[in-house]
Jmol script that loads the backbone (N, CA, C; Angstrom):
load data "model"
ATOM      1  N   MET A   1      47.288 171.685-122.510  1.00  0.00           N
ATOM      2  CA  MET A   1      46.685 171.259-123.757  1.00  0.00           C
ATOM      3  C   MET A   1      45.229 171.707-123.776  1.00  0.00           C
ATOM      4  N   GLY A   2      44.752 172.199-124.901  1.00  0.00           N
ATOM      5  CA  GLY A   2      43.412 172.733-125.008  1.00  0.00           C
ATOM      6  C   GLY A   2      42.340 171.668-125.093  1.00  0.00           C
ATOM      7  N   LYS A   3      41.118 172.120-124.874  1.00  0.00           N
ATOM      8  CA  LYS A   3      39.942 171.249-125.027  1.00  0.00           C
ATOM      9  C   LYS A   3      39.571 171.247-126.500  1.00  0.00           C
ATOM     10  N   ARG A   4      38.991 170.173-126.945  1.00  0.00           N
ATOM     11  CA  ARG A   4      38.590 170.072-128.340  1.00  0.00           C
ATOM     12  C   ARG A   4      37.238 169.384-128.429  1.00  0.00           C
ATOM     13  N   LEU A   5      36.404 169.899-129.304  1.00  0.00           N
ATOM     14  CA  LEU A   5      35.110 169.266-129.565  1.00  0.00           C
ATOM     15  C   LEU A   5      35.249 168.306-130.724  1.00  0.00           C
ATOM     16  N   SER A   6      34.451 167.254-130.707  1.00  0.00           N
ATOM     17  CA  SER A   6      34.380 166.348-131.852  1.00  0.00           C
ATOM     18  C   SER A   6      32.935 166.303-132.330  1.00  0.00           C
ATOM     19  N   SER A   7      32.777 165.845-133.543  1.00  0.00           N
ATOM     20  CA  SER A   7      31.437 165.796-134.131  1.00  0.00           C
ATOM     21  C   SER A   7      30.714 164.530-133.679  1.00  0.00           C
ATOM     22  N   SER A   8      30.548 164.407-132.360  1.00  0.00           N
ATOM     23  CA  SER A   8      29.864 163.248-131.804  1.00  0.00           C
ATOM     24  C   SER A   8      28.971 163.676-130.649  1.00  0.00           C
ATOM     25  N   ASN A   9      28.139 162.768-130.225  1.00  0.00           N
ATOM     26  CA  ASN A   9      27.206 163.006-129.135  1.00  0.00           C
ATOM     27  C   ASN A   9      27.964 163.521-127.907  1.00  0.00           C
ATOM     28  N   GLY A  10      27.431 164.559-127.278  1.00  0.00           N
ATOM     29  CA  GLY A  10      28.037 165.094-126.069  1.00  0.00           C
ATOM     30  C   GLY A  10      28.780 166.402-126.256  1.00  0.00           C
ATOM     31  N   ALA A  11      28.870 166.894-127.484  1.00  0.00           N
ATOM     32  CA  ALA A  11      29.582 168.154-127.733  1.00  0.00           C
ATOM     33  C   ALA A  11      28.909 169.314-127.004  1.00  0.00           C
ATOM     34  N   GLY A  12      27.589 169.346-127.012  1.00  0.00           N
ATOM     35  CA  GLY A  12      26.871 170.418-126.319  1.00  0.00           C
ATOM     36  C   GLY A  12      27.158 170.418-124.829  1.00  0.00           C
ATOM     37  N   LYS A  13      27.191 169.236-124.222  1.00  0.00           N
ATOM     38  CA  LYS A  13      27.499 169.112-122.791  1.00  0.00           C
ATOM     39  C   LYS A  13      28.924 169.563-122.515  1.00  0.00           C
ATOM     40  N   LYS A  14      29.842 169.217-123.399  1.00  0.00           N
ATOM     41  CA  LYS A  14      31.233 169.613-123.203  1.00  0.00           C
ATOM     42  C   LYS A  14      31.370 171.137-123.231  1.00  0.00           C
ATOM     43  N   VAL A  15      30.649 171.791-124.123  1.00  0.00           N
ATOM     44  CA  VAL A  15      30.674 173.259-124.172  1.00  0.00           C
ATOM     45  C   VAL A  15      30.125 173.834-122.873  1.00  0.00           C
ATOM     46  N   ILE A  16      28.984 173.346-122.429  1.00  0.00           N
ATOM     47  CA  ILE A  16      28.374 173.855-121.190  1.00  0.00           C
ATOM     48  C   ILE A  16      29.307 173.627-120.001  1.00  0.00           C
ATOM     49  N   ASP A  17      29.935 172.458-119.941  1.00  0.00           N
ATOM     50  CA  ASP A  17      30.841 172.143-118.836  1.00  0.00           C
ATOM     51  C   ASP A  17      32.107 173.002-118.855  1.00  0.00           C
ATOM     52  N   ASN A  18      32.431 173.568-120.016  1.00  0.00           N
ATOM     53  CA  ASN A  18      33.621 174.407-120.179  1.00  0.00           C
ATOM     54  C   ASN A  18      33.219 175.767-120.748  1.00  0.00           C
ATOM     55  N   TRP A  19      32.141 176.328-120.202  1.00  0.00           N
ATOM     56  CA  TRP A  19      31.533 177.552-120.717  1.00  0.00           C
ATOM     57  C   TRP A  19      32.546 178.698-120.855  1.00  0.00           C
ATOM     58  N   ASN A  20      33.525 178.739-119.974  1.00  0.00           N
ATOM     59  CA  ASN A  20      34.526 179.808-120.013  1.00  0.00           C
ATOM     60  C   ASN A  20      35.391 179.759-121.273  1.00  0.00           C
ATOM     61  N   LEU A  21      35.389 178.648-121.998  1.00  0.00           N
ATOM     62  CA  LEU A  21      36.155 178.515-123.238  1.00  0.00           C
ATOM     63  C   LEU A  21      35.316 178.823-124.472  1.00  0.00           C
ATOM     64  N   PHE A  22      34.044 179.154-124.275  1.00  0.00           N
ATOM     65  CA  PHE A  22      33.096 179.321-125.380  1.00  0.00           C
ATOM     66  C   PHE A  22      32.688 180.779-125.527  1.00  0.00           C
ATOM     67  N   THR A  23      32.686 181.264-126.753  1.00  0.00           N
ATOM     68  CA  THR A  23      32.150 182.595-127.047  1.00  0.00           C
ATOM     69  C   THR A  23      31.193 182.475-128.227  1.00  0.00           C
ATOM     70  N   PHE A  24      30.221 183.384-128.265  1.00  0.00           N
ATOM     71  CA  PHE A  24      29.285 183.415-129.386  1.00  0.00           C
ATOM     72  C   PHE A  24      28.929 184.856-129.707  1.00  0.00           C
ATOM     73  N   ASN A  25      28.692 185.098-130.977  1.00  0.00           N
ATOM     74  CA  ASN A  25      28.247 186.411-131.449  1.00  0.00           C
ATOM     75  C   ASN A  25      27.140 186.208-132.459  1.00  0.00           C
ATOM     76  N   LEU A  26      26.036 186.900-132.263  1.00  0.00           N
ATOM     77  CA  LEU A  26      24.908 186.801-133.182  1.00  0.00           C
ATOM     78  C   LEU A  26      25.313 187.378-134.522  1.00  0.00           C
ATOM     79  N   LYS A  27      25.230 186.555-135.552  1.00  0.00           N
ATOM     80  CA  LYS A  27      25.630 186.952-136.900  1.00  0.00           C
ATOM     81  C   LYS A  27      24.429 187.392-137.722  1.00  0.00           C
ATOM     82  N   GLU A  28      23.344 186.644-137.571  1.00  0.00           N
ATOM     83  CA  GLU A  28      22.154 186.883-138.393  1.00  0.00           C
ATOM     84  C   GLU A  28      20.923 186.408-137.636  1.00  0.00           C
ATOM     85  N   LYS A  29      19.801 187.083-137.873  1.00  0.00           N
ATOM     86  CA  LYS A  29      18.572 186.724-137.171  1.00  0.00           C
ATOM     87  C   LYS A  29      17.372 187.097-138.029  1.00  0.00           C
ATOM     88  N   ASP A  30      16.380 186.224-138.035  1.00  0.00           N
ATOM     89  CA  ASP A  30      15.068 186.596-138.566  1.00  0.00           C
ATOM     90  C   ASP A  30      14.039 186.201-137.509  1.00  0.00           C
ATOM     91  N   GLU A  31      12.812 186.040-137.872  1.00  0.00           N
ATOM     92  CA  GLU A  31      11.773 185.770-136.871  1.00  0.00           C
ATOM     93  C   GLU A  31      11.997 184.483-136.090  1.00  0.00           C
ATOM     94  N   THR A  32      12.495 183.449-136.755  1.00  0.00           N
ATOM     95  CA  THR A  32      12.623 182.159-136.070  1.00  0.00           C
ATOM     96  C   THR A  32      14.020 181.558-136.139  1.00  0.00           C
ATOM     97  N   LEU A  33      14.939 182.162-136.862  1.00  0.00           N
ATOM     98  CA  LEU A  33      16.275 181.590-137.043  1.00  0.00           C
ATOM     99  C   LEU A  33      17.348 182.523-136.501  1.00  0.00           C
ATOM    100  N   TYR A  34      18.226 181.964-135.679  1.00  0.00           N
ATOM    101  CA  TYR A  34      19.381 182.684-135.146  1.00  0.00           C
ATOM    102  C   TYR A  34      20.634 181.970-135.631  1.00  0.00           C
ATOM    103  N   ILE A  35      21.579 182.730-136.162  1.00  0.00           N
ATOM    104  CA  ILE A  35      22.848 182.169-136.616  1.00  0.00           C
ATOM    105  C   ILE A  35      23.963 182.862-135.837  1.00  0.00           C
ATOM    106  N   PHE A  36      24.806 182.060-135.212  1.00  0.00           N
ATOM    107  CA  PHE A  36      25.876 182.583-134.368  1.00  0.00           C
ATOM    108  C   PHE A  36      27.238 182.149-134.889  1.00  0.00           C
ATOM    109  N   ASP A  37      28.195 183.057-134.869  1.00  0.00           N
ATOM    110  CA  ASP A  37      29.599 182.689-134.981  1.00  0.00           C
ATOM    111  C   ASP A  37      30.004 182.250-133.581  1.00  0.00           C
ATOM    112  N   VAL A  38      30.621 181.088-133.481  1.00  0.00           N
ATOM    113  CA  VAL A  38      31.022 180.571-132.172  1.00  0.00           C
ATOM    114  C   VAL A  38      32.506 180.216-132.190  1.00  0.00           C
ATOM    115  N   LYS A  39      33.054 180.161-130.989  1.00  0.00           N
ATOM    116  CA  LYS A  39      34.450 179.743-130.829  1.00  0.00           C
ATOM    117  C   LYS A  39      34.551 178.955-129.535  1.00  0.00           C
ATOM    118  N   PHE A  40      35.197 177.792-129.628  1.00  0.00           N
ATOM    119  CA  PHE A  40      35.436 176.972-128.447  1.00  0.00           C
ATOM    120  C   PHE A  40      36.925 176.695-128.342  1.00  0.00           C
ATOM    121  N   ASP A  41      37.553 177.283-127.343  1.00  0.00           N
ATOM    122  CA  ASP A  41      38.981 177.118-127.095  1.00  0.00           C
ATOM    123  C   ASP A  41      39.815 177.328-128.362  1.00  0.00           C
ATOM    124  N   GLY A  42      39.464 178.382-129.118  1.00  0.00           N
ATOM    125  CA  GLY A  42      40.224 178.753-130.307  1.00  0.00           C
ATOM    126  C   GLY A  42      39.717 178.179-131.612  1.00  0.00           C
ATOM    127  N   THR A  43      38.827 177.196-131.561  1.00  0.00           N
ATOM    128  CA  THR A  43      38.281 176.613-132.787  1.00  0.00           C
ATOM    129  C   THR A  43      36.981 177.321-133.140  1.00  0.00           C
ATOM    130  N   GLU A  44      36.894 177.820-134.372  1.00  0.00           N
ATOM    131  CA  GLU A  44      35.718 178.574-134.814  1.00  0.00           C
ATOM    132  C   GLU A  44      34.672 177.665-135.420  1.00  0.00           C
ATOM    133  N   GLY A  45      33.436 178.152-135.415  1.00  0.00           N
ATOM    134  CA  GLY A  45      32.344 177.409-136.016  1.00  0.00           C
ATOM    135  C   GLY A  45      31.084 178.240-136.102  1.00  0.00           C
ATOM    136  N   ILE A  46      29.997 177.567-136.427  1.00  0.00           N
ATOM    137  CA  ILE A  46      28.674 178.187-136.585  1.00  0.00           C
ATOM    138  C   ILE A  46      27.673 177.376-135.773  1.00  0.00           C
ATOM    139  N   CYS A  47      26.790 178.083-135.089  1.00  0.00           N
ATOM    140  CA  CYS A  47      25.679 177.437-134.396  1.00  0.00           C
ATOM    141  C   CYS A  47      24.388 178.062-134.900  1.00  0.00           C
ATOM    142  N   THR A  48      23.436 177.235-135.272  1.00  0.00           N
ATOM    143  CA  THR A  48      22.131 177.723-135.712  1.00  0.00           C
ATOM    144  C   THR A  48      21.069 177.234-134.743  1.00  0.00           C
ATOM    145  N   ILE A  49      20.132 178.122-134.448  1.00  0.00           N
ATOM    146  CA  ILE A  49      19.019 177.796-133.562  1.00  0.00           C
ATOM    147  C   ILE A  49      17.737 178.250-134.240  1.00  0.00           C
ATOM    148  N   ARG A  50      16.813 177.313-134.412  1.00  0.00           N
ATOM    149  CA  ARG A  50      15.515 177.645-135.006  1.00  0.00           C
ATOM    150  C   ARG A  50      14.441 177.475-133.950  1.00  0.00           C
ATOM    151  N   LEU A  51      13.566 178.471-133.850  1.00  0.00           N
ATOM    152  CA  LEU A  51      12.452 178.437-132.910  1.00  0.00           C
ATOM    153  C   LEU A  51      11.169 178.085-133.649  1.00  0.00           C
ATOM    154  N   ASN A  52      10.218 177.487-132.939  1.00  0.00           N
ATOM    155  CA  ASN A  52       8.915 177.207-133.531  1.00  0.00           C
ATOM    156  C   ASN A  52       7.974 178.391-133.281  1.00  0.00           C
ATOM    157  N   ASP A  53       6.723 178.250-133.665  1.00  0.00           N
ATOM    158  CA  ASP A  53       5.739 179.335-133.514  1.00  0.00           C
ATOM    159  C   ASP A  53       5.476 179.715-132.062  1.00  0.00           C
ATOM    160  N   MET A  54       5.800 178.817-131.126  1.00  0.00           N
ATOM    161  CA  MET A  54       5.590 179.102-129.711  1.00  0.00           C
ATOM    162  C   MET A  54       6.868 179.629-129.054  1.00  0.00           C
ATOM    163  N   ASN A  55       7.857 179.976-129.892  1.00  0.00           N
ATOM    164  CA  ASN A  55       9.124 180.526-129.426  1.00  0.00           C
ATOM    165  C   ASN A  55       9.946 179.519-128.609  1.00  0.00           C
ATOM    166  N   GLU A  56       9.758 178.223-128.927  1.00  0.00           N
ATOM    167  CA  GLU A  56      10.519 177.158-128.288  1.00  0.00           C
ATOM    168  C   GLU A  56      11.577 176.669-129.266  1.00  0.00           C
ATOM    169  N   ILE A  57      12.668 176.167-128.741  1.00  0.00           N
ATOM    170  CA  ILE A  57      13.744 175.663-129.600  1.00  0.00           C
ATOM    171  C   ILE A  57      13.268 174.416-130.331  1.00  0.00           C
ATOM    172  N   GLU A  58      13.354 174.476-131.645  1.00  0.00           N
ATOM    173  CA  GLU A  58      12.903 173.380-132.492  1.00  0.00           C
ATOM    174  C   GLU A  58      14.074 172.619-133.109  1.00  0.00           C
ATOM    175  N   ARG A  59      15.092 173.338-133.580  1.00  0.00           N
ATOM    176  CA  ARG A  59      16.256 172.743-134.233  1.00  0.00           C
ATOM    177  C   ARG A  59      17.518 173.446-133.760  1.00  0.00           C
ATOM    178  N   VAL A  60      18.583 172.664-133.628  1.00  0.00           N
ATOM    179  CA  VAL A  60      19.887 173.215-133.271  1.00  0.00           C
ATOM    180  C   VAL A  60      20.930 172.523-134.137  1.00  0.00           C
ATOM    181  N   GLY A  61      21.839 173.307-134.671  1.00  0.00           N
ATOM    182  CA  GLY A  61      22.955 172.755-135.429  1.00  0.00           C
ATOM    183  C   GLY A  61      24.261 173.364-134.939  1.00  0.00           C
ATOM    184  N   LEU A  62      25.302 172.560-134.917  1.00  0.00           N
ATOM    185  CA  LEU A  62      26.631 173.031-134.539  1.00  0.00           C
ATOM    186  C   LEU A  62      27.622 172.459-135.535  1.00  0.00           C
ATOM    187  N   ASN A  63      28.422 173.339-136.127  1.00  0.00           N
ATOM    188  CA  ASN A  63      29.441 172.905-137.073  1.00  0.00           C
ATOM    189  C   ASN A  63      30.723 173.663-136.782  1.00  0.00           C
ATOM    190  N   MET A  64      31.697 172.971-136.225  1.00  0.00           N
ATOM    191  CA  MET A  64      32.998 173.550-135.931  1.00  0.00           C
ATOM    192  C   MET A  64      33.954 173.199-137.071  1.00  0.00           C
ATOM    193  N   LYS A  65      34.974 174.010-137.270  1.00  0.00           N
ATOM    194  CA  LYS A  65      35.890 173.800-138.395  1.00  0.00           C
ATOM    195  C   LYS A  65      36.568 172.433-138.372  1.00  0.00           C
ATOM    196  N   ASN A  66      36.765 171.851-137.193  1.00  0.00           N
ATOM    197  CA  ASN A  66      37.423 170.544-137.124  1.00  0.00           C
ATOM    198  C   ASN A  66      36.439 169.372-137.211  1.00  0.00           C
ATOM    199  N   PHE A  67      35.143 169.640-137.323  1.00  0.00           N
ATOM    200  CA  PHE A  67      34.141 168.564-137.403  1.00  0.00           C
ATOM    201  C   PHE A  67      34.179 167.890-138.768  1.00  0.00           C
ATOM    202  N   LYS A  68      33.973 166.588-138.759  1.00  0.00           N
ATOM    203  CA  LYS A  68      33.827 165.848-140.011  1.00  0.00           C
ATOM    204  C   LYS A  68      32.421 166.002-140.571  1.00  0.00           C
ATOM    205  N   LYS A  69      31.468 166.258-139.674  1.00  0.00           N
ATOM    206  CA  LYS A  69      30.070 166.465-140.075  1.00  0.00           C
ATOM    207  C   LYS A  69      29.417 167.412-139.080  1.00  0.00           C
ATOM    208  N   SER A  70      28.357 168.060-139.498  1.00  0.00           N
ATOM    209  CA  SER A  70      27.597 168.928-138.596  1.00  0.00           C
ATOM    210  C   SER A  70      26.841 168.083-137.588  1.00  0.00           C
ATOM    211  N   LEU A  71      26.670 168.626-136.405  1.00  0.00           N
ATOM    212  CA  LEU A  71      25.841 167.976-135.394  1.00  0.00           C
ATOM    213  C   LEU A  71      24.483 168.653-135.359  1.00  0.00           C
ATOM    214  N   LEU A  72      23.448 167.871-135.201  1.00  0.00           N
ATOM    215  CA  LEU A  72      22.094 168.377-135.022  1.00  0.00           C
ATOM    216  C   LEU A  72      21.541 167.800-133.731  1.00  0.00           C
ATOM    217  N   GLU A  73      20.469 168.392-133.247  1.00  0.00           N
ATOM    218  CA  GLU A  73      19.934 167.982-131.943  1.00  0.00           C
ATOM    219  C   GLU A  73      19.505 166.525-131.911  1.00  0.00           C
ATOM    220  N   TYR A  74      19.165 165.926-133.034  1.00  0.00           N
ATOM    221  CA  TYR A  74      18.726 164.530-132.999  1.00  0.00           C
ATOM    222  C   TYR A  74      19.903 163.559-132.864  1.00  0.00           C
ATOM    223  N   ASN A  75      21.148 163.974-133.214  1.00  0.00           N
ATOM    224  CA  ASN A  75      22.275 163.085-132.960  1.00  0.00           C
ATOM    225  C   ASN A  75      23.145 163.556-131.790  1.00  0.00           C
ATOM    226  N   ASP A  76      22.791 164.696-131.203  1.00  0.00           N
ATOM    227  CA  ASP A  76      23.407 165.149-129.953  1.00  0.00           C
ATOM    228  C   ASP A  76      22.369 165.945-129.165  1.00  0.00           C
ATOM    229  N   PRO A  77      21.544 165.261-128.370  1.00  0.00           N
ATOM    230  CA  PRO A  77      20.490 165.942-127.613  1.00  0.00           C
ATOM    231  C   PRO A  77      21.018 167.032-126.673  1.00  0.00           C
ATOM    232  N   SER A  78      22.303 166.982-126.289  1.00  0.00           N
ATOM    233  CA  SER A  78      22.843 168.015-125.406  1.00  0.00           C
ATOM    234  C   SER A  78      22.918 169.376-126.100  1.00  0.00           C
ATOM    235  N   LEU A  79      22.751 169.410-127.408  1.00  0.00           N
ATOM    236  CA  LEU A  79      22.724 170.695-128.120  1.00  0.00           C
ATOM    237  C   LEU A  79      21.504 171.526-127.736  1.00  0.00           C
ATOM    238  N   ILE A  80      20.416 170.879-127.326  1.00  0.00           N
ATOM    239  CA  ILE A  80      19.236 171.626-126.865  1.00  0.00           C
ATOM    240  C   ILE A  80      19.613 172.437-125.629  1.00  0.00           C
ATOM    241  N   SER A  81      20.312 171.827-124.688  1.00  0.00           N
ATOM    242  CA  SER A  81      20.754 172.549-123.486  1.00  0.00           C
ATOM    243  C   SER A  81      21.711 173.676-123.844  1.00  0.00           C
ATOM    244  N   LEU A  82      22.584 173.430-124.796  1.00  0.00           N
ATOM    245  CA  LEU A  82      23.503 174.484-125.250  1.00  0.00           C
ATOM    246  C   LEU A  82      22.717 175.645-125.852  1.00  0.00           C
ATOM    247  N   ALA A  83      21.737 175.346-126.683  1.00  0.00           N
ATOM    248  CA  ALA A  83      20.919 176.393-127.302  1.00  0.00           C
ATOM    249  C   ALA A  83      20.157 177.182-126.243  1.00  0.00           C
ATOM    250  N   GLU A  84      19.626 176.484-125.243  1.00  0.00           N
ATOM    251  CA  GLU A  84      18.922 177.180-124.156  1.00  0.00           C
ATOM    252  C   GLU A  84      19.856 178.141-123.439  1.00  0.00           C
ATOM    253  N   ARG A  85      21.079 177.721-123.201  1.00  0.00           N
ATOM    254  CA  ARG A  85      22.052 178.576-122.509  1.00  0.00           C
ATOM    255  C   ARG A  85      22.417 179.786-123.370  1.00  0.00           C
ATOM    256  N   ILE A  86      22.640 179.566-124.661  1.00  0.00           N
ATOM    257  CA  ILE A  86      22.966 180.675-125.568  1.00  0.00           C
ATOM    258  C   ILE A  86      21.824 181.679-125.600  1.00  0.00           C
ATOM    259  N   MET A  87      20.594 181.201-125.745  1.00  0.00           N
ATOM    260  CA  MET A  87      19.445 182.107-125.832  1.00  0.00           C
ATOM    261  C   MET A  87      19.253 182.865-124.521  1.00  0.00           C
ATOM    262  N   TYR A  88      19.478 182.205-123.397  1.00  0.00           N
ATOM    263  CA  TYR A  88      19.383 182.873-122.097  1.00  0.00           C
ATOM    264  C   TYR A  88      20.440 183.974-122.005  1.00  0.00           C
ATOM    265  N   GLU A  89      21.664 183.639-122.350  1.00  0.00           N
ATOM    266  CA  GLU A  89      22.759 184.611-122.295  1.00  0.00           C
ATOM    267  C   GLU A  89      22.501 185.773-123.264  1.00  0.00           C
ATOM    268  N   LEU A  90      21.954 185.476-124.413  1.00  0.00           N
ATOM    269  CA  LEU A  90      21.645 186.524-125.400  1.00  0.00           C
ATOM    270  C   LEU A  90      20.639 187.513-124.848  1.00  0.00           C
ATOM    271  N   LYS A  91      19.632 186.998-124.152  1.00  0.00           N
ATOM    272  CA  LYS A  91      18.593 187.866-123.586  1.00  0.00           C
ATOM    273  C   LYS A  91      19.105 188.710-122.420  1.00  0.00           C
ATOM    274  N   THR A  92      20.137 188.229-121.731  1.00  0.00           N
ATOM    275  CA  THR A  92      20.629 188.950-120.558  1.00  0.00           C
ATOM    276  C   THR A  92      21.808 189.867-120.864  1.00  0.00           C
ATOM    277  N   LYS A  93      22.255 189.890-122.120  1.00  0.00           N
ATOM    278  CA  LYS A  93      23.387 190.761-122.498  1.00  0.00           C
ATOM    279  C   LYS A  93      22.964 192.204-122.495  1.00  0.00           C
TER     280      LYS A  93
END
end "model"
wireframe off; spacefill off
backbone 0.3
color backbone group
């Protein structure tokens, strides 16, 4: 049986803990906003990462097709760690 994310606190940690089930592709980028198409164990979604003027992560959003609502870093702090991992992986590709 597959893993599934829910629109609740801890989704970012679940992705990191099951990194092998997660893929991301940069869809759009400007100076401070990155938009990614993401997939977690077959479920598609969108992840947005906004940087501040010091190039630090300021906002993170995750919206998977099965979510009832989008998650943001203030209702799931583990999304900051997920964003850090995505940005690190993006730089090392």
